[in-house]
N, C-alpha and C positions, 0 to 999 in steps of 0.2 A: 504494500500500500504506500502511495506517495505521502510525504509529510504534509500535514495541513498547513496552509499558508498562515504566516503570522498575523495576529490581529492588528488592525490599524491603531497606531498610538493615539491616545486621547488624554486631554486634561480634564475631562468630565469625570469626577471621582464618584459619581452616584452609582456606578457599577461596582465600586469597592465598598460603598456605604449606602445600602438601600434605604436606610432611614432618612437620607437627605431628600429623597423623592417625596416621602410622606411629609417632611418638614416644609418643603416648598409648597406643597398643595395646601397645607394648613394655613400658611401665611397668605397665599394667593386668595384663599377663601375667607380670610380674616377670622379663622377659627382659633381663637387664642387658647381655648381649653386644650385642643389637640397639640398645639405647639408647645404649651407649657409642660404637658406630660412628657414630651420628648426631651425638653431641656432638663427636667428634674428627675427623669427616670421613673416616673410613676407608671404602674401598669395601666393599660387602657380602660380596664373595668372600674378603676377607682375614681371618685369624684375629683375634679381638678381643684387644686389648692393654689395659694399664692405664696409659695415658700421662697426662701433665698436659694441660691445655688451654692451650697456648701459641699462638704464631703458627701460622697455618694457610695454608701456601703454595698449597693447591689451592682456596681460597675466600677471600672478603674477611675481614679481621680482625674479631673480635668475634662472629662467628656462633655459635661454640661457647658463649660466655658467654651470649648471648641465648637460645639453646635450653635451656641448663640453667636459666636464670631462668624461662623459660616452663614447663619441666617441673616446677618446684617448686610450681606451682599445681595439678598433677594429684594427686588424692586418694591414689593409691597410692604417690606418689613418696617420701614420708618413710620409710615402712617399707622400701621397696626400697633406698633410699640407706643407711639405717642398717645393714641386714643386710650390704650389700656393704662398707660402711666397717668394720664389725666384723670381717669376714672378711679384708679387706686394707686396712689403714690407709694404704697407699701409693698406692691407686687415686685419682688426681687428680680425675677427674670425679665419682666417688662422694662424695669429701669436699666438693667444691664444691657438689654438689646438696644434701647434708645441711645444709651451712651456709646455703644459700639457703632451704631449707625452714624452718629455725629462725628466720631473719630474718623471713620472712613471718609465721610464727607469732607472733613478738614484736610486729610492727607491727599485727597483727590485734587484739592486746590493747591497745596504745597508742592505736590509731585514727589518723586523719590530722588530728585536731583540733589547734588550737594548744595549747601546753603548759598554759596557764591553765585549760583545759577537761578536762585529764586528771587523774584521781585519784591519790593517793599509792599506793594498792594497784596500780593499773594500771602506774604507773611502776616499782614494785618488780618486778613480774612481767616487764615489758618488758625491764628491764636484766638480770634473771636469765637470760632466754632468749637475749638478745643475747650475754651472756658465754659461754653454751654454744656459740653459733655461732662466736664469736671463737676459742675454744679449738680447735675443729675446723679452722677456716681457717688459724690459725697453723701447725698441724701440716702442713696441706696445702702451704703455701708453703715450709715447711722441707724437706719431701720433694722438692718440685718448685718451685724458685724462678721458673720460667717459667710457672706456672699462672695465666694471666691471669684466669680466672673467679674463682679464690679471692682474688686481689689486688683485683679489682673489688668483690667482696662485702665485703672488709675495709674498703673505703671507706665502705660502708653502716654497718657496725658502728662504725667510728670516729665517724661522725656521730651515730648513735643513742646511743653511750656518752659523747658530748661530749668526745672526746679532743683536739679542737682542730684548727685549720687546718694547723699545722706537721706534726702526725702524719699528717693526711690527705695532705698534699703528699708526705711521705716515702713513704707507701704508693703513691701515684700514680707517683712517680718510679721506684720498683722495677718497677711494671707497665710503664712506658714504656721501660725498658731492654729488655724483650722485644718490645713492640709499641708504637711511638710514636704510632700512630693508632688506638688501641683505643677505639672510640666508647663502649661501655658504661661503661668506666672514666672516660672524659672526662665523660660525663653525670653520673656520681656526684660527681666533683670539682666540677663546675659547681654542683651543689646545695650543696656545702659552702661555696662562694664567694658564695652568695646572701645578701642582708642578713638574711633570716629565720633563717639558721644562723650569723650572726655575721660574715658577709663584707660586701662592699660592691658597689654597682653597678659601680664602676670595675674591681674585681678580676674580677667575673663577666663583664662584657663583654670585657675584655682577654683573658681565657683563651679565651672562645668564639671570638673573632676569630682569635687566634693558632692555635688547634687546627684550625679550619676551613680557614684559609689554608695550613697546613702539609700537610694531607692531599692525596692525589692528586685531580686533577679528576675529578668523577663519583662520588667517595666520598660516603657519607651524612653525613659529619661537619658539613656545613653546617647540619644540624639543631640543632647547638649554638647557633648564632646565633638561630634561631627561638625556642628555649627560653629563652635569656637575655632576649630582648625580652618574651616572655610573662611571665617572673618580674618584670621591671621594671614592665610594665603592671599586674600584679596589686597591686603595692605602692602604686599611685597612686589618687587619688580626685578626683572633681569636675573643676575646671578644669585641674589638673595632668595628669590622665589624658587629657582631651580634647586638650590641647596636645601631649602625647606621641603620640597617635594621628595627629595632623595633621602631625607633624614630617617634612619631606621627607627628612631625613638617615636617619631610622629606616626609612622606606619603601624608600629606595634601598639601604641596607645589607642589608635582607631580600631585596630583589630580586636583588642581586648574589650573595648567599649561595646562593639557590635556583638561580640560573643556573649556578653553578660546582659545584653538588651534584646534587640530584635532577632538575633540568631540563637537565643537561649531556648532550651526545650519548653520552658514555661512562658515564652514570649506572648505578650498581649496581642489579641486580634481585634482590639477595640478601635474606636475612631482615633485616627492619627497614625496607625501603623503604616499606611501607604506613604505618608509624608516622611516618616522616620526612615524607612528603607530608601526612599529617594535621596534623603539627606546624606546617608552613608554612600550610596551609589555615586553621588555627585562628587564628594570630596575624594573618595578613592580613585575616581576617574581622573580628576584634574591633577592629582599627584602622581598618576601613572601606575598605581597599584591595581591593574585591571583584574587580576585574579581575585583579589579581595572584593572587588565591586560585583563580581559575577553572581553570588547568591542573592544579593539585594535586587538586581535586575530580574533574576528568576522569580523572586517572591512577588514582585508587583506586576509582572507580565507586561501589559500594554498601558498601565496607568502611570501617567506622567504628572507628578506633583509640581506644577509650574513654579511655585514659590521656591522650591529647592534648587531650581535651575535658573532662577531669574537673573542671576549675575552674568549669565552667558547670553549672547545676542538672541538666539532662537532656542528656547528651552526644549521644544519637541525635537528639533534637528539634533541638538546636542545629546539628548537622551538616546536617540536612535544611533548616532555615530558611536557613542561610548559603549552602548550595549553590544554592538558588533565586536568592538575590541575586547570587551569582557568575556563574551561567548568564546571568542578565539582563544583568549588566555586560559579560560577554564578547560577547553578541549586539549590544549597543549600540556596542561598540568596533570592530565589523567595518565 
């Protein structure tokens, strides 16, 4: 029998996360009860409540935060969240979703360009909208101090409003009181610790290593190590970058993090696993360790997490090109 043709690469992750289809439908239909159940992990048969989004004993931590962040990209989400928030300011998921929508609206104005390429008018609108988000999220964490989603998004507003590392760390510590392994929040603090946001390589790597090591084996937190090395790689050029890519300690640390995380026998298959594998595939690929990238490409199949490859010009093309190199390297290693 001839081999089946490979599936077309896609950045639509709904095939990896079927719950996203249900979430989009709920928001499009303005069905807040259904959306809230997905955010909070309530079984469909239970009455909808208005809880915070804190620790979630029935599923891995951070899932609610990730789902709300995804939901904020749905066109209908802003209006649905605002109406619900106005009707009940104590509804934790509604406040978190409204805050996330405002954050994305602000960043769309600012763009992802370096500060020197952003106009004064863009910055003015960016900061105005972020302050709106900040007010919503401050109230959300006042009503529900265990609202992990709101604390996570307050890390984003702290960075955008340039409130500094001390304030960002204070917010993260409040989040960690509820959930010490909350990956979405850890990823946001990691960004604050990057040199481009006033941190340092030492702070960035130290936090990534500590958070990944503290998380249970099989948790997705090893992704932090991959993202820290990606940020480091991006800051280098020429010979320094080539030396970094060839450094055996860098390669071994990444391999160890993957083995304890997404490649562990107890690895989570919850929301975020596709992005975590993509993060490892990307950094292994750009440093030239194609054999180590191979199992991550194999795990995700045709699912391209565009954010993981966003630093390259064409995420889908880069994924396809590097997947071919990884497949070849894995074949040669057999």
